[in-house]
C-alpha positions as CSV (number, residue, x, y, z in Angstrom):
1,X,0.0,0.0,0.0
2,X,1.3,3.4,-1.0
3,X,1.1,6.2,1.5
4,X,2.4,9.8,1.5
5,X,2.5,11.6,4.8
6,X,3.2,15.3,4.8
7,X,4.4,17.2,7.9
8,X,5.9,20.6,8.9
9,X,3.0,23.0,8.2
10,X,1.8,25.5,10.7
11,X,1.2,29.2,11.5
12,X,4.1,31.6,10.6
13,X,4.4,35.4,10.4
14,X,5.1,37.1,7.1
15,X,8.8,36.8,6.2
16,X,9.1,33.6,8.2
17,X,10.2,30.1,7.1
18,X,8.9,26.5,7.2
19,X,10.2,23.2,6.1
20,X,7.7,20.7,4.8
21,X,8.5,17.0,4.6
22,X,6.8,14.1,2.8
23,X,7.5,10.6,3.8
24,X,6.6,8.0,1.1
25,X,5.9,4.4,2.0
26,X,5.2,1.4,-0.2
27,X,7.2,2.2,-3.3
28,X,10.8,3.1,-4.4
29,X,10.8,6.8,-4.8
30,X,13.6,6.6,-7.5
31,X,10.9,5.3,-9.9
32,X,8.7,8.3,-9.5
33,X,8.5,11.9,-10.4
34,X,7.7,14.1,-7.4
35,X,6.0,17.5,-6.9
36,X,4.5,19.9,-4.5
37,X,1.1,21.5,-5.0
38,X,-0.9,23.9,-2.9
39,X,-4.5,24.9,-2.7
40,X,-5.5,28.3,-1.3
41,X,-9.0,28.9,0.1
42,X,-11.5,29.3,-2.7
43,X,-8.9,28.6,-5.4
44,X,-7.9,25.6,-7.5
45,X,-4.9,23.4,-6.7
46,X,-1.7,24.7,-8.3
47,X,1.7,23.4,-8.9
48,X,4.4,24.9,-6.6
49,X,7.5,22.8,-7.5
50,X,8.4,19.7,-9.5
51,X,11.3,17.5,-8.7
52,X,11.4,14.9,-11.5
53,X,14.7,13.6,-10.3
54,X,17.4,14.4,-7.8
55,X,19.2,16.7,-10.3
56,X,16.4,18.9,-11.5
57,X,13.7,21.2,-10.0
58,X,11.2,23.5,-11.5
59,X,9.2,26.2,-9.7
60,X,6.1,28.3,-10.2
61,X,7.0,31.9,-10.9
62,X,5.3,33.0,-7.7
63,X,7.7,31.0,-5.5
64,X,11.0,31.2,-7.5
65,X,13.8,32.4,-5.3
66,X,11.9,31.8,-2.1
67,X,11.1,28.1,-2.1
68,X,13.5,25.2,-2.5
69,X,12.3,21.6,-3.3
70,X,14.5,18.5,-2.9
71,X,14.2,14.8,-2.6
72,X,16.2,12.0,-0.9
73,X,15.6,8.7,-2.8
74,X,17.6,6.7,-0.2
75,X,15.2,7.8,2.5
76,X,12.0,8.0,0.3
77,X,11.5,11.6,1.4
78,X,10.5,14.8,-0.4
79,X,11.1,18.2,1.0
80,X,10.0,21.8,0.5
81,X,11.8,24.7,2.2
82,X,9.6,27.8,2.3
83,X,11.4,31.1,3.0
84,X,10.2,34.7,2.9
85,X,6.7,33.6,3.3
86,X,3.8,35.9,2.3
87,X,0.1,35.8,3.2
88,X,-0.7,34.7,-0.3
89,X,1.3,31.5,0.4
90,X,-1.4,30.4,2.7
91,X,-3.0,27.1,1.8
92,X,-2.9,23.4,2.1
93,X,0.3,21.9,0.6
94,X,0.2,18.5,-1.0
95,X,3.0,16.0,-1.9
96,X,2.4,14.2,-5.3
97,X,4.2,11.4,-7.0
98,X,3.8,9.8,-10.4
99,X,5.5,6.8,-12.0
100,X,8.3,7.6,-14.4
101,X,7.2,4.6,-16.6
102,X,3.7,3.4,-16.7
103,X,0.6,4.5,-14.8
104,X,0.2,5.3,-11.1
105,X,0.1,8.5,-9.2
106,X,-0.6,9.3,-5.5
107,X,-1.4,12.3,-3.3
108,X,-0.7,13.0,0.3
109,X,-3.3,14.2,2.7
110,X,-1.9,17.7,2.8
111,X,-0.4,19.9,5.5
112,X,-1.8,23.4,6.3
113,X,0.4,26.5,6.0
114,X,-1.0,29.8,7.3
115,X,1.0,33.0,6.9
116,X,-0.4,35.7,9.1
117,X,0.6,38.4,11.5
């Protein structure tokens, strides 16, 4: 059974930082593309960062220079470092994985990030 468990969310003041983690169980992460998405209240889910492999990351324009995504295949973990947080970064952040070859994708349950003074 595949399970993705996010952690690290919380309440932070504008300008603050958080580090999100996603623990993946039941598969070998090296066989999967990984990504982070978020969903703000009243808005559609949007891509924040993709980490197709350990050597490459891509970011949404709104988070470039502030967020850093990474993965550790040996530990089956995915990370998202959030710096210089702004109120419009508020939302539920989701970890997402999809098979490199063939079908199969999975979502985590999400972790809440609230940026407010």
